ZATIDREN-773412 format. One record per atom (N, C-alpha, C): residue number from 1; atom name; x, z, y. Coordinates in nm, 2 decimals, decimal comma. Layout:
- NUM;CA;X;Z;Y $
...
//
This chain:
- 1;N;-0,63;1,13;-1,04 $
- 1;CA;-0,63;1,11;-0,90 $
- 1;C;-0,56;0,98;-0,86 $
- 2;N;-0,61;0,91;-0,77 $
- 2;CA;-0,55;0,78;-0,73 $
- 2;C;-0,52;0,79;-0,58 $
- 3;N;-0,39;0,79;-0,55 $
- 3;CA;-0,34;0,80;-0,41 $
- 3;C;-0,26;0,67;-0,38 $
- 4;N;-0,30;0,61;-0,26 $
- 4;CA;-0,23;0,49;-0,22 $
- 4;C;-0,16;0,52;-0,09 $
- 5;N;-0,05;0,44;-0,07 $
- 5;CA;0,03;0,45;0,05 $
- 5;C;0,02;0,31;0,12 $
- 6;N;-0,01;0,32;0,25 $
- 6;CA;-0,02;0,20;0,33 $
- 6;C;0,06;0,21;0,46 $
- 7;N;0,09;0,09;0,52 $
- 7;CA;0,16;0,09;0,65 $
- 7;C;0,23;-0,05;0,67 $
- 8;N;0,27;-0,07;0,79 $
- 8;CA;0,34;-0,20;0,82 $
- 8;C;0,48;-0,20;0,75 $
- 9;N;0,55;-0,31;0,76 $
- 9;CA;0,69;-0,32;0,72 $
- 9;C;0,77;-0,22;0,78 $
- 10;N;0,86;-0,15;0,71 $
- 10;CA;0,95;-0,05;0,76 $
- 10;C;0,89;0,08;0,79 $
- 11;N;0,77;0,11;0,75 $
- 11;CA;0,71;0,24;0,77 $
- 11;C;0,75;0,35;0,68 $
- 12;N;0,83;0,31;0,58 $
- 12;CA;0,88;0,42;0,49 $
- 12;C;0,79;0,45;0,37 $
- 13;N;0,70;0,36;0,33 $
- 13;CA;0,61;0,38;0,22 $
- 13;C;0,69;0,40;0,09 $
- 14;N;0,78;0,31;0,06 $
- 14;CA;0,85;0,31;-0,06 $
- 14;C;0,93;0,44;-0,08 $
- 15;N;1,00;0,48;0,03 $
- 15;CA;1,07;0,60;0,03 $
- 15;C;0,99;0,72;0,01 $
- 16;N;0,88;0,73;0,08 $
- 16;CA;0,79;0,85;0,08 $
- 16;C;0,71;0,86;-0,05 $
- 17;N;0,67;0,75;-0,11 $
- 17;CA;0,59;0,75;-0,23 $
- 17;C;0,68;0,81;-0,34 $
- 18;N;0,81;0,77;-0,34 $
- 18;CA;0,91;0,83;-0,43 $
- 18;C;0,93;0,98;-0,42 $
- 19;N;0,93;1,02;-0,29 $
- 19;CA;0,94;1,16;-0,26 $
- 19;C;0,83;1,24;-0,33 $
- 20;N;0,71;1,18;-0,30 $
- 20;CA;0,59;1,25;-0,36 $
- 20;C;0,59;1,25;-0,51 $
- 21;N;0,63;1,14;-0,57 $
- 21;CA;0,63;1,13;-0,72 $
- 21;C;0,73;1,24;-0,77 $
- 22;N;0,84;1,25;-0,70 $
- 22;CA;0,94;1,35;-0,75 $
- 22;C;0,88;1,49;-0,74 $
- 23;N;0,81;1,52;-0,63 $
- 23;CA;0,75;1,65;-0,61 $
- 23;C;0,65;1,68;-0,71 $
- 24;N;0,56;1,59;-0,74 $
- 24;CA;0,45;1,61;-0,83 $
- 24;C;0,51;1,63;-0,97 $
- 25;N;0,61;1,56;-1,01 $
- 25;CA;0,67;1,58;-1,14 $
- 25;C;0,74;1,71;-1,15 $
- 26;N;0,80;1,76;-1,04 $
- 26;CA;0,86;1,90;-1,05 $
- 26;C;0,75;2,00;-1,07 $
- 27;N;0,63;1,97;-1,03 $
- 27;CA;0,51;2,06;-1,04 $
- 27;C;0,44;2,04;-1,17 $
- 28;N;0,51;1,96;-1,26 $
- 28;CA;0,46;1,93;-1,40 $
- 28;C;0,33;1,85;-1,40 $
- 29;N;0,31;1,76;-1,30 $
- 29;CA;0,20;1,67;-1,31 $
- 29;C;0,24;1,54;-1,37 $
- 30;N;0,16;1,48;-1,45 $
- 30;CA;0,18;1,35;-1,51 $
- 30;C;0,15;1,24;-1,40 $
- 31;N;0,26;1,18;-1,36 $
- 31;CA;0,25;1,09;-1,24 $
- 31;C;0,30;0,95;-1,27 $
- 32;N;0,23;0,85;-1,23 $
- 32;CA;0,27;0,71;-1,24 $
- 32;C;0,29;0,65;-1,11 $
- 33;N;0,40;0,59;-1,09 $
- 33;CA;0,44;0,52;-0,96 $
- 33;C;0,43;0,37;-0,98 $
- 34;N;0,35;0,30;-0,89 $
- 34;CA;0,33;0,16;-0,91 $
- 34;C;0,32;0,09;-0,77 $
- 35;N;0,30;-0,04;-0,76 $
- 35;CA;0,30;-0,10;-0,63 $
- 35;C;0,22;-0,23;-0,64 $
- 36;N;0,18;-0,28;-0,53 $
- 36;CA;0,11;-0,41;-0,52 $
- 36;C;0,18;-0,49;-0,40 $
- 37;N;0,21;-0,62;-0,43 $
- 37;CA;0,20;-0,69;-0,56 $
- 37;C;0,31;-0,65;-0,65 $
- 38;N;0,30;-0,67;-0,78 $
- 38;CA;0,41;-0,65;-0,87 $
- 38;C;0,41;-0,53;-0,96 $
- 39;N;0,29;-0,47;-0,98 $
- 39;CA;0,28;-0,35;-1,06 $
- 39;C;0,28;-0,38;-1,21 $
- 40;N;0,27;-0,50;-1,25 $
- 40;CA;0,26;-0,54;-1,39 $
- 40;C;0,36;-0,66;-1,41 $
- 41;N;0,39;-0,70;-1,53 $
- 41;CA;0,48;-0,80;-1,56 $
- 41;C;0,43;-0,94;-1,50 $
- 42;N;0,30;-0,96;-1,51 $
- 42;CA;0,24;-1,08;-1,45 $
- 42;C;0,25;-1,07;-1,30 $
- 43;N;0,22;-0,95;-1,25 $
- 43;CA;0,22;-0,92;-1,11 $
- 43;C;0,36;-0,94;-1,04 $
- 44;N;0,47;-0,92;-1,12 $
- 44;CA;0,60;-0,94;-1,07 $
- 44;C;0,62;-1,09;-1,04 $
- 45;N;0,57;-1,18;-1,12 $
- 45;CA;0,58;-1,32;-1,10 $
- 45;C;0,50;-1,36;-0,97 $
- 46;N;0,38;-1,30;-0,96 $
- 46;CA;0,30;-1,33;-0,84 $
- 46;C;0,37;-1,28;-0,71 $
- 47;N;0,43;-1,16;-0,72 $
- 47;CA;0,50;-1,10;-0,61 $
- 47;C;0,62;-1,20;-0,56 $
- 48;N;0,69;-1,25;-0,66 $
- 48;CA;0,80;-1,34;-0,63 $
- 48;C;0,75;-1,46;-0,54 $
- 49;N;0,63;-1,51;-0,57 $
- 49;CA;0,57;-1,62;-0,49 $
- 49;C;0,53;-1,57;-0,36 $
- 50;N;0,46;-1,46;-0,35 $
- 50;CA;0,40;-1,41;-0,22 $
- 50;C;0,51;-1,37;-0,12 $
- 51;N;0,62;-1,31;-0,17 $
- 51;CA;0,72;-1,26;-0,07 $
- 51;C;0,84;-1,34;-0,05 $
- 52;N;0,85;-1,46;-0,12 $
- 52;CA;0,96;-1,55;-0,10 $
- 52;C;0,95;-1,62;0,04 $
- 53;N;1,05;-1,60;0,12 $
- 53;CA;1,05;-1,66;0,26 $
- 53;C;1,05;-1,81;0,25 $
- 54;N;1,09;-1,87;0,14 $
- 54;CA;1,08;-2,02;0,12 $
- 54;C;0,94;-2,07;0,12 $
- 55;N;0,84;-1,98;0,09 $
- 55;CA;0,70;-2,02;0,08 $
- 55;C;0,63;-2,00;0,21 $
- 56;N;0,69;-2,03;0,32 $
- 56;CA;0,63;-2,00;0,45 $
- 56;C;0,51;-2,09;0,48 $
- 57;N;0,49;-2,20;0,40 $
- 57;CA;0,37;-2,28;0,43 $
- 57;C;0,26;-2,25;0,33 $
- 58;N;0,26;-2,14;0,27 $
- 58;CA;0,15;-2,10;0,18 $
- 58;C;0,02;-2,09;0,26 $
- 59;N;-0,08;-2,15;0,21 $
- 59;CA;-0,21;-2,14;0,27 $
- 59;C;-0,27;-2,00;0,27 $
- 60;N;-0,34;-1,96;0,38 $
- 60;CA;-0,39;-1,82;0,39 $
- 60;C;-0,48;-1,79;0,28 $
- 61;N;-0,57;-1,88;0,24 $
- 61;CA;-0,66;-1,85;0,13 $
- 61;C;-0,59;-1,84;0,00 $
- 62;N;-0,49;-1,93;-0,02 $
- 62;CA;-0,40;-1,92;-0,14 $
- 62;C;-0,34;-1,78;-0,15 $
- 63;N;-0,29;-1,73;-0,04 $
- 63;CA;-0,23;-1,60;-0,03 $
- 63;C;-0,33;-1,49;-0,07 $
- 64;N;-0,45;-1,50;-0,02 $
- 64;CA;-0,55;-1,40;-0,05 $
- 64;C;-0,58;-1,40;-0,20 $
- 65;N;-0,60;-1,52;-0,26 $
- 65;CA;-0,64;-1,53;-0,40 $
- 65;C;-0,52;-1,48;-0,49 $
- 66;N;-0,40;-1,50;-0,45 $
- 66;CA;-0,29;-1,45;-0,53 $
- 66;C;-0,28;-1,30;-0,53 $
- 67;N;-0,31;-1,24;-0,41 $
- 67;CA;-0,32;-1,10;-0,41 $
- 67;C;-0,43;-1,04;-0,49 $
- 68;N;-0,54;-1,12;-0,49 $
- 68;CA;-0,66;-1,08;-0,57 $
- 68;C;-0,63;-1,08;-0,72 $
- 69;N;-0,56;-1,19;-0,76 $
- 69;CA;-0,52;-1,21;-0,90 $
- 69;C;-0,43;-1,10;-0,94 $
- 70;N;-0,33;-1,06;-0,86 $
- 70;CA;-0,24;-0,95;-0,89 $
- 70;C;-0,32;-0,82;-0,91 $
- 71;N;-0,42;-0,80;-0,82 $
- 71;CA;-0,50;-0,67;-0,83 $
- 71;C;-0,59;-0,67;-0,95 $
- 72;N;-0,64;-0,78;-0,99 $
- 72;CA;-0,72;-0,78;-1,11 $
- 72;C;-0,64;-0,73;-1,23 $
- 73;N;-0,52;-0,79;-1,25 $
- 73;CA;-0,43;-0,76;-1,36 $
- 73;C;-0,39;-0,61;-1,35 $
- 74;N;-0,36;-0,57;-1,23 $
- 74;CA;-0,31;-0,43;-1,20 $
- 74;C;-0,41;-0,33;-1,24 $
- 75;N;-0,54;-0,35;-1,19 $
- 75;CA;-0,64;-0,25;-1,22 $
- 75;C;-0,67;-0,24;-1,37 $
- 76;N;-0,68;-0,36;-1,43 $
- 76;CA;-0,73;-0,36;-1,57 $
- 76;C;-0,62;-0,31;-1,67 $
- 77;N;-0,49;-0,35;-1,64 $
- 77;CA;-0,39;-0,32;-1,74 $
- 77;C;-0,31;-0,19;-1,71 $
- 78;N;-0,32;-0,13;-1,58 $
- 78;CA;-0,24;-0,01;-1,55 $
- 78;C;-0,33;0,10;-1,48 $
- 79;N;-0,39;0,06;-1,37 $
- 79;CA;-0,45;0,17;-1,29 $
- 79;C;-0,57;0,24;-1,37 $
- 80;N;-0,66;0,16;-1,42 $
- 80;CA;-0,78;0,22;-1,49 $
- 80;C;-0,73;0,30;-1,62 $
- 81;N;-0,65;0,24;-1,70 $
- 81;CA;-0,60;0,31;-1,82 $
- 81;C;-0,53;0,44;-1,79 $
- 82;N;-0,45;0,44;-1,68 $
- 82;CA;-0,38;0,56;-1,65 $
- 82;C;-0,47;0,67;-1,59 $
- 83;N;-0,56;0,63;-1,51 $
- 83;CA;-0,66;0,73;-1,46 $
- 83;C;-0,75;0,78;-1,57 $
- 84;N;-0,78;0,70;-1,66 $
- 84;CA;-0,87;0,75;-1,78 $
- 84;C;-0,79;0,85;-1,86 $
- 85;N;-0,66;0,84;-1,86 $
- 85;CA;-0,58;0,94;-1,93 $
- 85;C;-0,55;1,07;-1,85 $
- 86;N;-0,61;1,07;-1,73 $
- 86;CA;-0,59;1,19;-1,65 $
- 86;C;-0,46;1,20;-1,57 $
- 87;N;-0,39;1,08;-1,56 $
- 87;CA;-0,27;1,08;-1,48 $
- 87;C;-0,29;1,06;-1,33 $
- 88;N;-0,20;1,10;-1,25 $
- 88;CA;-0,20;1,08;-1,11 $
- 88;C;-0,14;0,94;-1,09 $
- 89;N;-0,20;0,85;-1,02 $
- 89;CA;-0,15;0,72;-1,00 $
- 89;C;-0,12;0,71;-0,85 $
- 90;N;0,01;0,68;-0,82 $
- 90;CA;0,06;0,66;-0,68 $
- 90;C;0,09;0,51;-0,66 $
- 91;N;0,02;0,45;-0,57 $
- 91;CA;0,04;0,30;-0,55 $
- 91;C;0,08;0,27;-0,41 $
- 92;N;0,19;0,19;-0,41 $
- 92;CA;0,25;0,14;-0,28 $
- 92;C;0,18;0,01;-0,24 $
- 93;N;0,08;0,02;-0,15 $
- 93;CA;-0,01;-0,08;-0,11 $
- 93;C;-0,12;-0,10;-0,21 $
- 94;N;-0,24;-0,13;-0,16 $
- 94;CA;-0,36;-0,16;-0,24 $
- 94;C;-0,46;-0,24;-0,16 $
- 95;N;-0,58;-0,23;-0,19 $
- 95;CA;-0,69;-0,31;-0,13 $
- 95;C;-0,69;-0,31;0,03 $
- 96;N;-0,66;-0,19;0,09 $
- 96;CA;-0,66;-0,18;0,23 $
- 96;C;-0,55;-0,28;0,29 $
- 97;N;-0,44;-0,30;0,22 $
- 97;CA;-0,34;-0,40;0,27 $
- 97;C;-0,40;-0,54;0,28 $
- 98;N;-0,49;-0,57;0,19 $
- 98;CA;-0,55;-0,71;0,19 $
- 98;C;-0,64;-0,72;0,32 $
- 99;N;-0,71;-0,61;0,34 $
- 99;CA;-0,80;-0,61;0,46 $
- 99;C;-0,71;-0,62;0,59 $
- 100;N;-0,60;-0,55;0,59 $
- 100;CA;-0,52;-0,54;0,71 $
- 100;C;-0,44;-0,67;0,73 $
- 101;N;-0,38;-0,72;0,63 $
- 101;CA;-0,29;-0,84;0,64 $
- 101;C;-0,37;-0,97;0,64 $
- 102;N;-0,45;-0,99;0,53 $
- 102;CA;-0,53;-1,12;0,52 $
- 102;C;-0,65;-1,12;0,61 $
- 103;N;-0,71;-1,00;0,63 $
- 103;CA;-0,83;-1,00;0,71 $
- 103;C;-0,80;-0,99;0,86 $
- 104;N;-0,75;-0,87;0,91 $
- 104;CA;-0,73;-0,85;1,05 $
- 104;C;-0,62;-0,94;1,10 $
- 105;N;-0,51;-0,96;1,03 $
- 105;CA;-0,40;-1,04;1,08 $
- 105;C;-0,41;-1,19;1,06 $
- 106;N;-0,45;-1,23;0,94 $
- 106;CA;-0,46;-1,37;0,91 $
- 106;C;-0,59;-1,43;0,97 $
- 107;N;-0,69;-1,34;0,98 $
- 107;CA;-0,82;-1,39;1,03 $
- 107;C;-0,91;-1,44;0,93 $
- 108;N;-0,89;-1,41;0,80 $
- 108;CA;-0,98;-1,45;0,70 $
- 108;C;-1,11;-1,37;0,71 $
- 109;N;-1,22;-1,43;0,69 $
- 109;CA;-1,35;-1,36;0,70 $
- 109;C;-1,35;-1,23;0,62 $
- 110;N;-1,38;-1,12;0,68 $
- 110;CA;-1,37;-0,99;0,61 $
- 110;C;-1,48;-0,98;0,50 $
- 111;N;-1,59;-1,04;0,53 $
- 111;CA;-1,70;-1,04;0,43 $
- 111;C;-1,66;-1,11;0,30 $
- 112;N;-1,58;-1,22;0,32 $
- 112;CA;-1,53;-1,29;0,20 $
- 112;C;-1,44;-1,20;0,12 $
- 113;N;-1,35;-1,13;0,19 $
- 113;CA;-1,26;-1,04;0,12 $
- 113;C;-1,34;-0,93;0,04 $
- 114;N;-1,44;-0,88;0,11 $
- 114;CA;-1,53;-0,77;0,05 $
- 114;C;-1,60;-0,83;-0,08 $
- 115;N;-1,65;-0,95;-0,07 $
- 115;CA;-1,72;-1,01;-0,18 $
- 115;C;-1,63;-1,04;-0,30 $
- 116;N;-1,50;-1,08;-0,27 $
- 116;CA;-1,40;-1,10;-0,37 $
- 116;C;-1,38;-0,97;-0,45 $
- 117;N;-1,36;-0,86;-0,37 $
- 117;CA;-1,34;-0,73;-0,43 $
- 117;C;-1,46;-0,68;-0,51 $
- 118;N;-1,58;-0,71;-0,46 $
- 118;CA;-1,70;-0,66;-0,53 $
- 118;C;-1,73;-0,75;-0,66 $
- 119;N;-1,71;-0,88;-0,65 $
- 119;CA;-1,75;-0,97;-0,76 $
- 119;C;-1,64;-1,00;-0,86 $
- 120;N;-1,51;-0,99;-0,82 $
- 120;CA;-1,41;-1,03;-0,91 $
- 120;C;-1,33;-0,91;-0,96 $
- 121;N;-1,34;-0,80;-0,90 $
- 121;CA;-1,26;-0,68;-0,94 $
- 121;C;-1,35;-0,56;-0,98 $
- 122;N;-1,30;-0,49;-1,08 $
- 122;CA;-1,36;-0,36;-1,12 $
- 122;C;-1,29;-0,26;-1,03 $
- 123;N;-1,32;-0,27;-0,90 $
- 123;CA;-1,24;-0,20;-0,80 $
- 123;C;-1,24;-0,05;-0,82 $
- 124;N;-1,13;0,01;-0,81 $
- 124;CA;-1,12;0,16;-0,81 $
- 124;C;-1,08;0,20;-0,67 $
- 125;N;-1,16;0,29;-0,62 $
- 125;CA;-1,14;0,33;-0,48 $
- 125;C;-1,04;0,45;-0,48 $
- 126;N;-0,94;0,44;-0,39 $
- 126;CA;-0,85;0,56;-0,39 $
- 126;C;-0,92;0,69;-0,35 $
- 127;N;-0,87;0,80;-0,40 $
- 127;CA;-0,91;0,93;-0,36 $
- 127;C;-0,85;0,97;-0,23 $
- 128;N;-0,73;0,92;-0,21 $
- 128;CA;-0,66;0,96;-0,08 $
- 128;C;-0,57;0,84;-0,05 $
- 129;N;-0,57;0,80;0,08 $
- 129;CA;-0,49;0,70;0,13 $
- 129;C;-0,40;0,75;0,24 $
- 130;N;-0,27;0,75;0,23 $
- 130;CA;-0,18;0,79;0,33 $
- 130;C;-0,13;0,67;0,41 $
- 131;N;-0,16;0,67;0,54 $
- 131;CA;-0,12;0,56;0,62 $
- 131;C;-0,01;0,61;0,71 $
- 132;N;0,11;0,55;0,69 $
- 132;CA;0,23;0,58;0,76 $
- 132;C;0,23;0,48;0,88 $
- 133;N;0,21;0,54;1,00 $
- 133;CA;0,19;0,46;1,12 $
- 133;C;0,31;0,47;1,22 $
- 134;N;0,35;0,36;1,27 $
- 134;CA;0,45;0,35;1,37 $
- 134;C;0,45;0,22;1,44 $
- 135;N;0,52;0,20;1,55 $
- 135;CA;0,52;0,08;1,63 $
- 135;C;0,58;-0,03;1,54 $
- 136;N;0,53;-0,15;1,55 $
- 136;CA;0,58;-0,26;1,47 $
- 136;C;0,73;-0,29;1,51 $
- 137;N;0,77;-0,28;1,63 $
- 137;CA;0,90;-0,30;1,67 $
- 137;C;1,00;-0,21;1,59 $
- 138;N;0,96;-0,09;1,58 $
- 138;CA;1,04;0,01;1,51 $
- 138;C;1,04;-0,02;1,36 $
- 139;N;0,93;-0,05;1,30 $
- 139;CA;0,92;-0,09;1,16 $
- 139;C;1,00;-0,21;1,13 $
- 140;N;0,99;-0,31;1,20 $
- 140;CA;1,07;-0,44;1,17 $
- 140;C;1,22;-0,41;1,19 $
- 141;N;1,26;-0,33;1,29 $
- 141;CA;1,40;-0,30;1,30 $
- 141;C;1,45;-0,23;1,18 $
- 142;N;1,37;-0,13;1,13 $
- 142;CA;1,41;-0,06;1,01 $
- 142;C;1,42;-0,15;0,89 $
- 143;N;1,32;-0,24;0,87 $
- 143;CA;1,31;-0,33;0,76 $
- 143;C;1,43;-0,42;0,75 $
- 144;N;1,46;-0,48;0,87 $
- 144;CA;1,57;-0,57;0,87 $
- 144;C;1,71;-0,50;0,85 $
- 145;N;1,72;-0,38;0,90 $
- 145;CA;1,84;-0,30;0,87 $
- 145;C;1,86;-0,28;0,72 $
- 146;N;1,75;-0,24;0,65 $
- 146;CA;1,76;-0,22;0,51 $
- 146;C;1,80;-0,35;0,44 $
- 147;N;1,75;-0,46;0,48 $
- 147;CA;1,78;-0,59;0,42 $
- 147;C;1,93;-0,62;0,44 $
- 148;N;1,98;-0,60;0,57 $
- 148;CA;2,12;-0,63;0,60 $
- 148;C;2,21;-0,53;0,52 $
- 149;N;2,17;-0,41;0,50 $
- 149;CA;2,25;-0,31;0,43 $
- 149;C;2,24;-0,32;0,28 $
- 150;N;2,16;-0,41;0,23 $
- 150;CA;2,14;-0,43;0,09 $
- 150;C;2,04;-0,33;0,02 $
- 151;N;1,97;-0,26;0,10 $
- 151;CA;1,87;-0,17;0,05 $
- 151;C;1,74;-0,24;0,00 $
- 152;N;1,73;-0,36;0,05 $
- 152;CA;1,62;-0,45;0,01 $
- 152;C;1,67;-0,59;-0,01 $
- 153;N;1,61;-0,67;-0,09 $
- 153;CA;1,65;-0,81;-0,11 $
- 153;C;1,59;-0,90;0,00 $
- 154;N;1,67;-0,99;0,05 $
- 154;CA;1,62;-1,09;0,15 $
- 154;C;1,52;-1,19;0,09 $
- 155;N;1,52;-1,19;-0,05 $
- 155;CA;1,43;-1,28;-0,12 $
- 155;C;1,28;-1,24;-0,11 $
- 156;N;1,26;-1,12;-0,05 $
- 156;CA;1,12;-1,07;-0,04 $
- 156;C;1,09;-1,04;0,11 $
- 157;N;1,13;-1,13;0,20 $
- 157;CA;1,13;-1,11;0,34 $
- 157;C;1,03;-1,20;0,42 $
- 158;N;0,93;-1,26;0,34 $
- 158;CA;0,84;-1,35;0,41 $
- 158;C;0,76;-1,29;0,52 $
- 159;N;0,71;-1,16;0,50 $
- 159;CA;0,63;-1,10;0,60 $
- 159;C;0,72;-1,04;0,71 $
- 160;N;0,84;-1,00;0,69 $
- 160;CA;0,93;-0,96;0,80 $
- 160;C;0,95;-1,07;0,89 $
- 161;N;0,94;-1,19;0,85 $
- 161;CA;0,97;-1,31;0,93 $
- 161;C;0,85;-1,35;1,02 $
- 162;N;0,74;-1,28;1,00 $
- 162;CA;0,62;-1,31;1,09 $
- 162;C;0,65;-1,26;1,23 $
- 163;N;0,58;-1,32;1,32 $
- 163;CA;0,59;-1,28;1,46 $
- 163;C;0,54;-1,14;1,49 $
- 164;N;0,59;-1,08;1,60 $
- 164;CA;0,56;-0,94;1,63 $
- 164;C;0,40;-0,93;1,64 $
- 165;N;0,34;-1,03;1,70 $
- 165;CA;0,19;-1,02;1,72 $
- 165;C;0,12;-1,01;1,59 $
- 166;N;0,17;-1,07;1,48 $
- 166;CA;0,11;-1,06;1,35 $
- 166;C;0,11;-0,91;1,31 $
- 167;N;0,23;-0,85;1,32 $
- 167;CA;0,24;-0,71;1,28 $
- 167;C;0,16;-0,61;1,36 $
- 168;N;0,14;-0,65;1,49 $
- 168;CA;0,06;-0,56;1,58 $
- 168;C;-0,09;-0,57;1,53 $
- 169;N;-0,13;-0,69;1,48 $
- 169;CA;-0,27;-0,70;1,43 $
- 169;C;-0,28;-0,62;1,30 $
- 170;N;-0,18;-0,62;1,22 $
- 170;CA;-0,18;-0,55;1,09 $
- 170;C;-0,20;-0,40;1,12 $
- 171;N;-0,11;-0,35;1,22 $
- 171;CA;-0,12;-0,21;1,25 $
- 171;C;-0,26;-0,17;1,31 $
- 172;N;-0,31;-0,25;1,40 $
- 172;CA;-0,44;-0,22;1,46 $
- 172;C;-0,55;-0,23;1,35 $
- 173;N;-0,53;-0,32;1,25 $
- 173;CA;-0,63;-0,32;1,14 $
- 173;C;-0,63;-0,20;1,06 $
- 174;N;-0,51;-0,15;1,02 $
- 174;CA;-0,50;-0,03;0,95 $
- 174;C;-0,56;0,09;1,02 $
- 175;N;-0,54;0,10;1,15 $
- 175;CA;-0,59;0,21;1,22 $
- 175;C;-0,74;0,20;1,23 $
- 176;N;-0,80;0,08;1,24 $
- 176;CA;-0,94;0,07;1,24 $
- 176;C;-1,00;0,11;1,10 $
- 177;N;-0,93;0,07;1,00 $
- 177;CA;-0,98;0,11;0,86 $
- 177;C;-0,98;0,26;0,85 $
- 178;N;-0,87;0,32;0,90 $
- 178;CA;-0,86;0,47;0,89 $
- 178;C;-0,97;0,53;0,97 $
- 179;N;-1,01;0,47;1,08 $
- 179;CA;-1,11;0,53;1,17 $
- 179;C;-1,25;0,52;1,10 $
- 180;N;-1,27;0,42;1,02 $
- 180;CA;-1,40;0,40;0,95 $
- 180;C;-1,41;0,50;0,83 $
- 181;N;-1,30;0,54;0,77 $
- 181;CA;-1,31;0,63;0,65 $
- 181;C;-1,21;0,75;0,67 $
- 182;N;-1,24;0,83;0,77 $
- 182;CA;-1,15;0,95;0,80 $
- 182;C;-1,14;1,05;0,68 $
- 183;N;-1,24;1,04;0,59 $
- 183;CA;-1,24;1,14;0,48 $
- 183;C;-1,14;1,09;0,37 $
- 184;N;-1,11;0,97;0,37 $
- 184;CA;-1,01;0,91;0,27 $
- 184;C;-0,87;0,90;0,33 $
- 185;N;-0,86;0,86;0,45 $
- 185;CA;-0,73;0,83;0,51 $
- 185;C;-0,67;0,96;0,57 $
- 186;N;-0,54;0,97;0,56 $
- 186;CA;-0,46;1,06;0,64 $
- 186;C;-0,35;0,98;0,71 $
- 187;N;-0,36;0,98;0,84 $
- 187;CA;-0,26;0,90;0,92 $
- 187;C;-0,15;0,99;0,96 $
- 188;N;-0,03;0,95;0,93 $
- 188;CA;0,09;1,03;0,95 $
- 188;C;0,19;0,95;1,04 $
- 189;N;0,25;1,02;1,14 $
- 189;CA;0,34;0,96;1,23 $
- 189;C;0,47;0,93;1,16 $
- 190;N;0,49;0,80;1,13 $
- 190;CA;0,61;0,76;1,05 $
- 190;C;0,74;0,75;1,14 $
- 191;N;0,73;0,77;1,27 $
- 191;CA;0,85;0,76;1,35 $
- 191;C;0,93;0,89;1,34 $
- 192;N;0,87;0,99;1,28 $
- 192;CA;0,94;1,12;1,27 $
- 192;C;1,05;1,11;1,17 $
- 193;N;1,13;1,22;1,16 $
- 193;CA;1,24;1,23;1,06 $
- 193;C;1,18;1,22;0,92 $
- 194;N;1,26;1,16;0,83 $
- 194;CA;1,21;1,14;0,70 $
- 194;C;1,17;1,26;0,63 $
- 195;N;1,24;1,37;0,64 $
- 195;CA;1,21;1,50;0,58 $
- 195;C;1,08;1,56;0,63 $
- 196;N;1,06;1,54;0,76 $
- 196;CA;0,93;1,59;0,82 $
- 196;C;0,81;1,51;0,77 $
- 197;N;0,83;1,38;0,76 $
- 197;CA;0,72;1,30;0,70 $
- 197;C;0,69;1,34;0,56 $
- 198;N;0,80;1,36;0,49 $
- 198;CA;0,78;1,41;0,35 $
- 198;C;0,71;1,54;0,34 $
- 199;N;0,74;1,63;0,43 $
- 199;CA;0,67;1,76;0,43 $
- 199;C;0,53;1,75;0,46 $
- 200;N;0,49;1,66;0,55 $
- 200;CA;0,35;1,64;0,59 $
- 200;C;0,27;1,58;0,48 $
- 201;N;0,33;1,49;0,41 $
- 201;CA;0,26;1,43;0,30 $
- 201;C;0,24;1,53;0,19 $
- 202;N;0,34;1,60;0,15 $
- 202;CA;0,32;1,71;0,05 $
- 202;C;0,21;1,81;0,09 $
- 203;N;0,21;1,84;0,22 $
- 203;CA;0,11;1,94;0,26 $
- 203;C;-0,03;1,88;0,25 $
- 204;N;-0,04;1,75;0,28 $
- 204;CA;-0,17;1,69;0,27 $
- 204;C;-0,22;1,69;0,12 $
- 205;N;-0,13;1,66;0,03 $
- 205;CA;-0,17;1,66;-0,11 $
- 205;C;-0,19;1,80;-0,16 $
- 206;N;-0,11;1,89;-0,12 $
- 206;CA;-0,13;2,03;-0,17 $
- 206;C;-0,25;2,10;-0,13 $
- 207;N;-0,30;2,06;-0,01 $
- 207;CA;-0,42;2,13;0,04 $
- 207;C;-0,54;2,12;-0,06 $
- 208;N;-0,55;2,01;-0,13 $
- 208;CA;-0,66;1,99;-0,22 $
- 208;C;-0,79;1,98;-0,15 $
- 209;N;-0,79;1,94;-0,02 $
- 209;CA;-0,91;1,93;0,05 $
- 209;C;-0,99;1,80;0,02 $
- 210;N;-0,92;1,70;-0,04 $
- 210;CA;-0,98;1,58;-0,06 $
- 210;C;-1,04;1,56;-0,20 $
- 211;N;-1,17;1,54;-0,21 $
- 211;CA;-1,23;1,52;-0,34 $
- 211;C;-1,33;1,40;-0,34 $
- 212;N;-1,32;1,32;-0,44 $
- 212;CA;-1,41;1,20;-0,44 $
- 212;C;-1,41;1,14;-0,58 $
- 213;N;-1,53;1,08;-0,61 $
- 213;CA;-1,55;1,01;-0,74 $
- 213;C;-1,50;1,09;-0,86 $
- 214;N;-1,54;1,22;-0,86 $
- 214;CA;-1,51;1,30;-0,98 $
- 214;C;-1,36;1,34;-0,99 $
- 215;N;-1,27;1,29;-0,91 $
- 215;CA;-1,13;1,32;-0,91 $
- 215;C;-1,10;1,44;-0,81 $
- 216;N;-1,03;1,53;-0,85 $
- 216;CA;-0,99;1,64;-0,76 $
- 216;C;-0,85;1,69;-0,80 $
- 217;N;-0,77;1,71;-0,70 $
- 217;CA;-0,63;1,76;-0,72 $
- 217;C;-0,62;1,90;-0,67 $
- 218;N;-0,58;1,99;-0,76 $
- 218;CA;-0,57;2,13;-0,72 $
- 218;C;-0,43;2,18;-0,75 $
- 219;N;-0,38;2,27;-0,67 $
- 219;CA;-0,25;2,33;-0,69 $
- 219;C;-0,27;2,48;-0,69 $
//
C-alpha cells in the first residue's frame, strides 16, 4: 500500500507521518518512511538545491524538472521495489505537491506537468493521500517557530520565504485536487491538537475503506 501525506508548510506532515509509521510498526506491518524531495541518496543532493534559500532565483521550469528528476530516482530505486515486496510505503509529499506548488502556485501549465509525469515517470499512484489542511498564516507561523527552535534547519527554508499569497494558492490547489479525487484524498483539519490529528489519521487508515490498484489495507 502506498500512502502519501500532503499539505502546506507547517501543516504537521513530518510529525504525523512518523506517528503513523510508529503505529503501523506496532501492529507488525512492514513499513517504509520516505519523502520528496530527498528520499534517495541522489535525491538528497537535489533536495539541497531545491530548498536552499540562497537559490531564490531558480527558474520555475528548472524547479519543476529537478522535482521530476528526484521523483524518477525515487520511484525506480525505492517506491516500486518496496511495494513489490509487499511493504507499506509512507511518503512525505509526492506528485500532488508538484501540481499544487509548481502548477497552481507557480503557474506552470498543468498539462505540461501531467505530460512529464506520463512520459518520463513510471508513475505509481497513491492508494491513499492524507491532506493536512490549515490556514497558511498558521502553517507559516508553525514552520518558522520550528526553525527558530532548531526543530528544522534554516538551510531548507526557501519555500517558507515565499509570500503569503503563494501559500494561499498552494492550499487552494491542494483542496481542488482533493475535490477532484475524493476517493483517494482524506482532508484532515490540521489546526487541531496533534494527538487528535494523529487519532483521525489512524482511524482513516484502520477503516480499510480505501482500495485501489490491487492494493488493500486490512486490520
